[in-house]
N, C-alpha and C positions, 0 to 999 in steps of 0.2 A: 504494499499500499505506500502511495505517496501523498505528504500534506505537504503543501507549500503554505508560509506564513508572510503575510506582508502587513503594511503598518502604513500611517500618514504622520506618526509624530517622530519617526526616523530611526535609525539602526542602532542608536545608543538608547531608546526607551527601556527601561527594564522590564516592561510586559512582555518582551519577546521571549528573554530566557525564562521567566515564569510560566509562560503558555508552552514553551517547548518543551520544559520538564513535566508540565501535566499532560502533555499530549502522550509524552513517553510513556507516562504511567498508564494510560489507558489504551494505546496502540503500540504495544511493546516492539513489535517488528516493523514497524513503520519506518521509511525513510522520511524524514523532515528537514526541510529547506527554508532558510529563512533569506528574503530579498526585502531590502526596505529603503526608503530614501537617505539620502546622506546628510538631511536637514529637514527640520520642520515643515510638513506640506499640509497642514489643516487647512481646510476650507477650497481646497483645489478641485473637488469634486470628481468628475472622471476625465479632466484633462489629458491630454497626451502630447507627448514632446513631438512634433513634426518638424519645426525648422531649426533644431540644433541638436548636434550628436549626442549620445547619452555614454558614460563612463561608468564602468563597474569595477569596484575592487572587492576583494575578499578580505573580510574583519574577522579578527577574533574577539567574540565577546565575553568567553571567559576559558578555563582551561578546557573544557570539553566541547564547546559549541563555537562555531563558524558562522557567518553571514555574509550576506554579499550587499554592499552598498550602492546604489545607485544614484547618480545625478539627474534624478529625474521625478516624477510624480509617481504616486501610489499605482496608477494604471501602469505606467513604463515599467514598475517593478514586476506585476502580473505578467505582463508580455515577454520580458526577459526571462522572468521565471520559467514559464512555460517554455518559450521558444528557442531560447540561448542556454538555458542551465539543466533542465528537466529532459527538454527535447520532447516531450509529450504532455499532453493535459493529466494534472495530478487528479485523485480522488477526492481530493478535497482541500478548498482554500480557505485559510481563515485571516480576515483582515482585522487587526486589532492587537491587544487589546488597548482601544482608544482611551487616551486621558481625557474624558468627559463624554458625557452622555450624548448619542445621536438620536433625536426622537421627533416625530411629526414630519409633515412634507418637507422641513428643511433639509433632510437627509440628503436632498439633491444635491446640496453643496458641499457633502462631507467626502473627505479624501478617502475614509476608513469605507463609507458604503461606496464609492466609486469604484474602487478596488473589486469589492465583493461582487458588483453587478459586472465589471468586466470579466471576471473569472468565470461568473455563470454565463457570460456571452461566449465563452469559449467551451463550455459543457463541462466545466467542473461543479460539483456541490460546492456551495459558497455560505459562508458564514461571517457576518460583520459583528464584532464584539465590542461593546463601550462600557466602562465604567463612569458612573455618576461623580462628578468633581464638584462641590459646592465651595471649594476654595480657588477661586478665579486664577489667582497668580500662579497657580501650578499646571495649568491645561496647556499652556503653549512652553513650557520649561523643557529645555532639552537634555540637560545634563544634570546629576546628582538629584533624581526626582525622589523624595522621601515618602513613597507610597509603596505599600506591601500589595503586589499583586497575586498573591499565591491563592488566596481562595477564588477571586474573580476567574483566574485560570481555571482552576479545578471546576467550576461552574460552566464554564466554556466548554471545557474538555469532556464534561459528563453530556451536555447537549449534544455535542459533536457526535459522539458515540451512537447516541439514538437516530441523530439526522443520517448518518452515512447507514445505518441498519434498513430503515424503511425509506420507500419510495414515495416521498413527500411531495404534493403537486404545488411545490413553490421553487423558485430559482435562488432565493437567499433567505436565510433566518436573520433578522436583525434583534440582537441580543443586547440589552441594557441592563446592569447590574447596580444596584445600590451601593453606595461607597461603603456601608457599615453591614454588607451582606454576611450571612454565613452559609455552611453549606446545607443548612434547614430553611432558609429564606424560601418564602412561598414563591413559586414562578406561574406566571399567567400569560395566555396566548392572548394577543391585543391588536389593534389596529392602528393605523397612524393617526395622531391628532393632527389639527390644522396648523399650530405653529408650536414652537417650543421656546420662542423668546420673542419680545417686543421688537421692534426696530427703531433705531435711535440714531441721529446724525451728529456728531459734534464736530462743531466748527472752529477753528482755531488760526491764528495769524502768526505766519512765520517771521523770522528776524527782518525780513527785507520787506515787511508789510503785506504779503500776499496771503490768502486763504488756503487752508486745505482742512482734510476733514480726515475723522475717523468714524467709521460705522460698528455701532455695538447694539446692546439691547439687553432686557433683563429677564430672567427667567418667568414663563408662565407656569402656574400651577392650576388654575381652575380651567379643566377640561372635563369632557363627558367620560363616564364612570370606565368605558370598555377600551379607553385609548391607551397609548404607552406614556404619555405625559403623566396622566392621573394616576396609573399602577404603578409607576416608579416614584414619582416625587410627591404622591399624596398617601399611597399605601406602602410604598418601601419595599414592593416586591420586584423581582425579576420580570422583566417584560420581553417575550418573544414575538415579534411581529413577521409574518410569513409574507414576503414580498415577491413580485413577478417582476421580468425584464419588461413585458408587455404593458405599457401604460393606456392602451386603448379603453376608452369609455365603456364601462360594462354593459350597458342597455344599448349597443350599437343598432341595432334593429329599430328600437324605438326613437332613437334620434336621427336616422336615415328617413322615418315615415314622418317625424315632425318637421325636420329641417332640412331634408335633403333638396326638396325642390327650390327652396328659398337660397340655397347655399351655392347650387351646382347650375343654376341657370345663370348664362351668360350675356343675356341680352340687356341693352340699356334701360 
C-alpha cells in the first residue's frame, strides 16, 4: 500500500512526523511518502505552478523520516509526488494535518483542501485533515510550533483506516478536529456551513503615504446544527464532511426546466 502525505504549512510542520508515525501504527506495511512545500502556502487553494520551474529537495525530518520539499504549491506537491516520486497513483493521499480548521464553503481557498481535491482528481482516495486553532498567532508559524499533534494524528489515521476499507461515494473526506480532542471525542458527519469567518478589510498607510490593505475576519460560531462549523466550534466534536469534485448543482433537471430557456436563448 502506498500513502502520500502533503500539506500547505510547509515541510517543517511537526504535524507531518506525527501523522507519519500514526499511519505507520495503522498501516504497518505501507510505504509512506512525504512531499510538502518549502514554505507556508496557506490560502493558496488549488493553484498550480505553470510559469515557473519547480525544485525538489530531499530533507531529513528526523533520524528515521525523510521528506521532499517542493518550491511550489500543495497541488504541485501532489503532482510531483504522484508523477515524479511514486510514478503511480497512491492508494491514499492525506493533506494535513493543517494548523487551523478548514470549514464551510471557504474551503475552496484552502491549500490543504486544494491538495486533497487534486489527489482525488488523479484517482486517489483523499483526506484533508485540520486541527482547530484558537491561538491565531500559531496558525501561520513555520518553525518551532508548540503543538502536540499526537492525538489529532491518531484520530486521522483511525478514520483513514476505515476510509480505505470501504468504497464510500465521495472524493474527499474533510476532517476537522477540536484542539482539545481526545481519542474519545465524538465524531459526526456534517455538511459545509456557508462561512467560517466574517470578511474584513483593514486599510493602512505606508511610509510614502500610499494605502495598502490586509484581508482578515473573525470566526463565526452561529451556524445550523448539522454543519461543520457548529459541530466543531459549538459542540467540540470531530467533524467529517464528505465532499465531491463535481460541484454541479444537485437538482440540474429542475434548473434546466426552470431556467434553460431563459439562459440558452441567444436572440436579442
